[in-house]
VMD Tcl script that draws the C-alpha trace (Angstrom):
set ca {
  {78.06 81.16 69.53}
  {81.63 81.55 68.33}
  {83.97 78.74 67.45}
  {86.95 77.71 69.57}
  {90.48 76.66 68.63}
  {92.72 75.12 71.29}
  {96.10 73.47 70.85}
  {98.25 72.98 73.94}
  {101.70 72.08 72.63}
  {103.47 72.36 76.00}
  {104.17 69.21 77.98}
  {103.28 69.88 81.64}
  {105.02 68.04 84.48}
  {103.71 69.06 87.91}
  {104.57 67.69 91.35}
  {106.64 67.97 94.50}
  {110.29 67.17 93.82}
  {109.85 67.30 90.06}
  {112.70 69.81 89.66}
  {115.10 66.88 90.04}
  {113.75 65.45 86.78}
  {115.02 68.39 84.72}
  {118.10 66.58 83.42}
  {116.29 63.46 82.25}
  {113.63 65.55 80.51}
  {116.28 67.61 78.72}
  {118.09 64.42 77.70}
  {114.88 63.06 76.21}
  {114.89 66.08 73.89}
  {118.33 65.11 72.57}
  {120.00 68.29 73.84}
  {123.79 68.53 73.88}
  {124.35 71.90 75.57}
  {121.96 73.93 77.70}
  {121.78 77.59 78.66}
  {120.24 78.11 82.10}
  {118.54 81.53 82.16}
  {117.97 82.96 85.61}
  {118.72 85.94 87.85}
  {121.41 86.49 90.45}
  {118.98 86.23 93.37}
  {117.71 82.82 92.28}
  {121.27 81.61 91.81}
  {122.48 82.97 95.17}
  {119.54 81.27 96.87}
  {120.83 77.95 95.54}
  {117.68 77.21 93.55}
  {119.58 76.45 90.35}
  {121.82 73.92 92.13}
  {119.28 71.08 91.89}
  {118.79 71.82 88.21}
  {122.54 71.82 87.65}
  {122.89 68.56 89.56}
  {120.24 66.90 87.43}
  {121.96 68.09 84.23}
  {125.29 66.75 85.46}
  {123.65 63.42 86.31}
  {122.30 63.27 82.76}
  {125.80 64.16 81.45}
  {124.57 67.33 79.75}
  {126.87 70.36 79.63}
  {125.53 73.82 80.35}
  {126.28 77.53 80.67}
  {124.47 79.96 82.96}
  {123.23 83.45 82.16}
  {122.11 85.11 85.41}
  {121.78 88.78 84.47}
  {117.98 88.85 84.10}
  {116.24 91.76 85.83}
  {112.61 92.39 86.83}
  {110.77 93.85 83.83}
  {113.35 92.08 81.63}
  {115.37 94.15 79.20}
  {115.83 93.58 75.50}
  {119.57 94.30 75.86}
  {120.09 91.33 78.19}
  {118.19 89.01 75.85}
  {120.45 90.09 72.98}
  {123.56 89.59 75.13}
  {122.45 86.11 76.20}
  {121.43 85.20 72.65}
  {124.91 86.07 71.38}
  {126.48 83.94 74.11}
  {124.16 81.04 73.28}
  {125.13 81.20 69.61}
  {128.86 81.38 70.43}
  {128.55 78.44 72.87}
  {126.51 76.38 70.37}
  {123.65 76.03 72.83}
  {120.79 73.87 71.54}
  {118.39 74.04 74.51}
  {117.30 76.85 76.86}
  {116.18 76.20 80.43}
  {114.57 79.04 82.39}
  {114.62 78.96 86.20}
  {112.81 81.82 87.89}
  {109.77 84.03 87.63}
  {108.18 85.61 84.60}
  {111.21 87.75 83.83}
  {113.50 84.74 83.42}
  {110.92 82.76 81.46}
  {110.04 85.62 79.10}
  {113.72 86.33 78.54}
  {114.39 82.66 77.84}
  {111.70 82.69 75.14}
  {113.41 85.63 73.46}
  {116.85 84.03 73.78}
  {115.65 80.75 72.24}
  {114.22 82.80 69.36}
  {117.40 84.78 68.78}
  {119.49 81.63 68.37}
  {117.53 80.63 65.26}
  {116.30 84.07 64.18}
  {119.60 85.92 64.16}
  {119.57 89.67 63.65}
  {118.11 92.69 65.47}
  {115.63 91.76 68.20}
  {113.14 94.15 66.58}
  {112.68 91.52 63.88}
  {110.82 89.21 66.28}
  {108.78 91.76 68.20}
  {105.02 92.20 67.82}
  {102.58 89.45 66.75}
  {103.66 86.56 64.53}
  {107.10 87.87 63.63}
  {109.08 84.73 64.54}
  {110.07 83.13 61.22}
  {112.19 80.21 62.39}
  {111.21 77.85 65.20}
  {113.24 78.62 68.36}
  {115.50 76.02 69.90}
  {113.69 73.89 72.54}
  {112.76 75.52 75.83}
  {111.91 74.28 79.30}
  {110.51 76.62 81.96}
  {110.78 75.96 85.70}
  {108.81 78.66 87.55}
  {109.93 79.63 91.04}
  {106.92 81.86 91.78}
  {103.17 81.25 91.60}
  {102.29 84.15 89.41}
  {103.07 84.64 85.77}
  {101.96 81.47 84.01}
  {104.61 82.20 81.38}
  {105.58 78.53 81.37}
  {102.54 77.80 79.16}
  {101.98 81.00 77.19}
  {102.91 82.06 73.66}
  {104.18 85.55 74.44}
  {107.04 87.26 76.19}
  {106.88 90.79 77.57}
  {110.12 92.76 77.37}
  {111.16 96.30 78.25}
  {112.89 98.26 75.52}
  {115.71 99.68 77.61}
  {116.39 102.76 75.51}
  {112.71 103.72 75.13}
  {111.45 102.81 78.64}
  {108.48 101.05 77.07}
  {107.22 97.50 77.15}
  {106.67 95.42 74.07}
  {106.22 91.74 73.38}
  {107.00 88.75 71.26}
  {103.67 87.12 70.44}
  {103.84 83.92 68.46}
  {102.76 80.35 69.11}
  {106.25 79.18 68.14}
  {107.66 80.50 71.44}
  {105.35 78.49 73.68}
  {107.67 76.40 75.91}
  {108.16 72.76 74.99}
  {108.13 71.66 78.63}
  {106.72 73.29 81.76}
  {108.24 71.70 84.87}
  {106.42 72.87 88.01}
  {107.58 71.96 91.52}
  {105.57 73.56 94.37}
  {108.47 72.93 96.75}
  {110.41 75.68 94.96}
  {107.99 78.22 96.46}
  {109.23 77.54 99.99}
  {111.09 80.45 101.50}
  {109.88 83.08 99.05}
  {109.79 86.58 100.56}
  {106.28 87.67 101.54}
  {106.35 90.58 99.12}
  {107.07 88.25 96.19}
  {104.31 85.84 97.26}
  {101.87 88.76 97.43}
  {102.69 90.47 94.14}
  {103.04 87.33 92.04}
  {99.91 85.85 93.60}
  {97.79 88.86 92.67}
  {99.41 88.77 89.23}
  {98.05 85.24 88.80}
  {94.63 86.34 90.04}
  {94.66 89.19 87.52}
  {95.43 86.73 84.72}
  {92.48 84.56 85.71}
  {90.01 87.42 86.16}
  {90.96 89.15 82.92}
  {90.97 85.88 80.97}
  {87.45 85.16 82.25}
  {85.92 88.59 81.68}
  {87.68 89.79 78.50}
  {86.18 89.66 75.01}
  {88.44 86.78 73.92}
  {87.18 84.30 76.53}
  {85.86 80.89 75.47}
  {84.20 78.00 77.36}
  {87.58 76.24 77.61}
  {89.44 79.25 79.00}
  {86.48 80.01 81.30}
  {86.89 76.58 82.91}
  {90.59 77.16 83.54}
  {89.98 80.72 84.77}
  {87.24 79.91 87.28}
  {89.26 77.02 88.70}
  {92.27 79.33 89.01}
  {90.27 82.09 90.74}
  {88.96 79.62 93.32}
  {92.40 78.16 94.04}
  {94.14 81.52 94.33}
  {91.40 83.01 96.52}
  {91.55 79.99 98.84}
  {95.34 79.79 99.14}
  {97.08 83.14 98.63}
  {96.61 84.65 102.09}
  {97.41 81.34 103.76}
  {100.52 80.82 101.69}
  {101.80 84.28 102.56}
  {101.23 84.02 106.29}
  {101.36 80.27 107.01}
  {103.35 78.84 104.13}
  {101.89 75.34 104.46}
  {102.79 72.88 101.72}
  {99.17 72.51 100.62}
  {98.86 76.26 100.04}
  {102.01 76.35 97.89}
  {100.63 73.44 95.87}
  {97.28 75.23 95.45}
  {98.90 78.50 94.43}
  {101.21 76.92 91.87}
  {98.31 75.00 90.34}
  {96.21 78.17 90.37}
  {98.97 80.09 88.61}
  {99.35 77.36 85.99}
  {95.60 77.28 85.29}
  {95.52 81.07 85.08}
  {98.36 80.90 82.55}
  {96.40 78.39 80.47}
  {93.36 80.65 80.70}
  {94.87 83.94 79.58}
  {97.33 82.23 77.25}
  {94.42 81.09 75.11}
  {92.15 84.07 75.86}
  {93.82 87.40 76.60}
  {94.57 89.93 79.28}
  {92.95 93.37 79.21}
  {93.09 96.91 80.59}
  {94.56 96.03 84.00}
  {97.66 94.85 82.20}
  {97.63 97.80 79.82}
  {97.77 100.19 82.77}
  {100.30 98.07 84.64}
  {102.62 97.70 81.66}
  {102.52 101.43 81.06}
  {103.88 102.26 84.52}
  {106.09 99.18 84.49}
  {107.83 100.34 81.33}
  {108.14 103.99 82.36}
  {108.79 103.71 86.11}
  {110.08 100.12 86.32}
  {107.27 99.24 88.77}
  {107.24 95.49 89.53}
  {104.65 93.87 87.29}
  {102.69 92.05 89.98}
  {102.50 95.15 92.16}
  {101.27 97.23 89.22}
  {98.55 94.70 88.37}
  {97.40 94.58 91.99}
  {97.15 98.38 92.10}
  {94.83 98.64 89.11}
  {92.84 95.40 89.40}
  {89.95 96.52 91.67}
  {89.32 99.77 89.79}
  {89.26 98.11 86.37}
  {87.17 95.16 87.63}
  {84.64 97.67 88.97}
  {84.71 99.71 85.75}
  {84.00 96.60 83.66}
  {81.01 95.31 85.63}
  {78.36 97.01 83.44}
  {79.76 95.32 80.34}
  {78.94 91.82 81.64}
  {77.29 91.73 85.05}
  {76.82 87.94 84.97}
  {80.48 87.17 84.33}
  {81.66 89.59 87.00}
  {79.11 88.07 89.38}
  {80.45 84.58 88.62}
  {84.00 85.78 89.17}
  {82.99 87.28 92.52}
  {81.33 84.02 93.53}
  {84.57 82.18 92.67}
  {86.39 84.60 95.00}
  {84.05 83.44 97.75}
  {81.48 86.25 97.94}
  {78.31 85.26 99.82}
  {75.40 85.92 97.41}
  {72.69 85.85 100.06}
  {70.25 88.73 99.62}
  {72.30 90.40 96.90}
  {71.55 91.21 93.27}
  {73.98 90.12 90.56}
  {75.41 93.64 90.35}
  {75.82 93.83 94.13}
  {77.65 90.49 94.14}
  {79.98 91.76 91.42}
  {80.56 94.99 93.33}
  {81.43 92.96 96.43}
  {84.03 91.21 94.27}
  {85.73 94.53 93.61}
  {85.74 95.28 97.33}
  {87.14 91.81 98.05}
  {90.04 92.53 95.71}
  {90.70 95.87 97.41}
  {90.79 94.16 100.80}
  {93.10 91.47 99.47}
  {95.68 94.08 98.46}
  {95.45 95.65 101.91}
  {95.85 92.27 103.61}
  {98.89 91.52 101.46}
  {100.36 94.99 102.07}
  {100.45 95.92 98.39}
  {101.30 99.64 98.04}
  {98.83 102.05 96.45}
  {99.60 104.03 93.31}
  {100.02 107.22 95.32}
  {102.17 105.59 98.01}
  {104.71 104.40 95.43}
  {105.92 107.99 95.64}
  {107.20 108.38 92.11}
  {104.12 108.20 89.87}
  {103.34 111.72 88.65}
  {99.72 112.64 87.79}
  {100.95 114.97 85.07}
  {102.21 111.86 83.25}
  {98.75 110.25 83.07}
  {98.07 111.68 79.62}
  {101.28 110.22 78.22}
  {100.74 106.90 80.01}
  {97.19 106.70 78.65}
  {98.58 106.98 75.13}
  {100.86 104.04 75.91}
  {97.83 102.06 77.08}
  {95.99 102.81 73.86}
  {98.65 101.16 71.69}
  {98.75 98.04 73.87}
  {97.51 95.06 71.85}
  {95.19 94.00 74.69}
  {93.18 97.22 74.91}
  {90.57 95.94 72.39}
  {90.07 92.82 74.53}
  {88.81 94.72 77.57}
  {85.24 93.80 78.50}
  {84.08 97.40 78.36}
  {85.26 99.82 75.65}
  {88.04 102.09 76.82}
  {89.64 105.11 75.14}
  {92.40 107.51 76.11}
  {90.07 109.65 78.25}
  {88.82 106.58 80.10}
  {92.38 105.44 80.75}
  {93.18 108.85 82.24}
  {90.07 108.51 84.45}
  {91.21 105.03 85.57}
  {94.67 106.39 86.43}
  {93.10 109.26 88.37}
  {90.61 107.11 90.26}
  {93.31 104.63 91.23}
  {95.58 107.46 92.38}
  {92.80 109.08 94.43}
  {92.03 105.81 96.18}
  {95.60 105.74 97.47}
}
mol new
graphics top color blue
foreach p $ca { graphics top sphere $p radius 0.5 }
foreach p [lrange $ca 0 end-1] q [lrange $ca 1 end] { graphics top cylinder $p $q radius 0.2 }
display resetview
């Protein structure tokens, strides 16, 4: 019976049309000049326009940095941080998916922790509190709007690393389900399975607690009930359910951890630039299945939350059906397999397994995993494709 610590410092504002409140919320924080951190696609789609309008209404000046890429690069965070310092920015506002939000966390850090970005990487390296940060997610996937870490790609090394410190948890998470309207189906699919991965790993990993379990199970149920419908029907209620599911999954893994699915996904994401949600979806069923023996009851409960009918089945059989459910989900959502990506080379599995082994979340996996096991997981996933 282990103890639990829980301190949610992020203010959460959730509701349809809430994006128009961005300016008033920033003004409440006493900000004078804002940097909007986003990507070119979000800006071209006009999604930042409502945020800009609300800032103008609140008479708050702003600059925009829109060079964020998927699997965000350290070099762009440094560039934006230098601009923010030169422009005397005192508030950062992220609009976008996980890449924009993770980058915004780094940028807010660099304003107050000036120097090489290496100084703030790895756990608890942020000395000075970052300038205030608001995150407005435009996908239902990452949960980064409520977490205390930011995953970045070291551009020169083609490896992922992270900032991991409670100081970088956003001050405000502003979630508007209406922003999910019109998302491409591929983005809905990959970010949705990303959120499901967060919830499943948070629930089954070694760092789980009763509080994170509650968030995780609620998230699993919401995502399982709404993801397919959101992708193919796009009804307002499904967008609402998915955004709430993503938020709850973020709360779950943000105070628990992720595990080997992410270790595998981040390895190929750093080396091959594979989209993060796609990579998680590729490895999720194989790792879920591998972990069942470590905690049959928890994997059974997760499968029940996915909607598996338990009639006439043992706990292990229910859990195994959960793995099959996840496989079918990826097929329904047209997620590519590891083999079908076309660029992942089996002769790189040894090197990629070494990358997995140095990932800080490897010890959190429900079942012990070493380099040889990671190679086996890569191989099994590849063979299934």
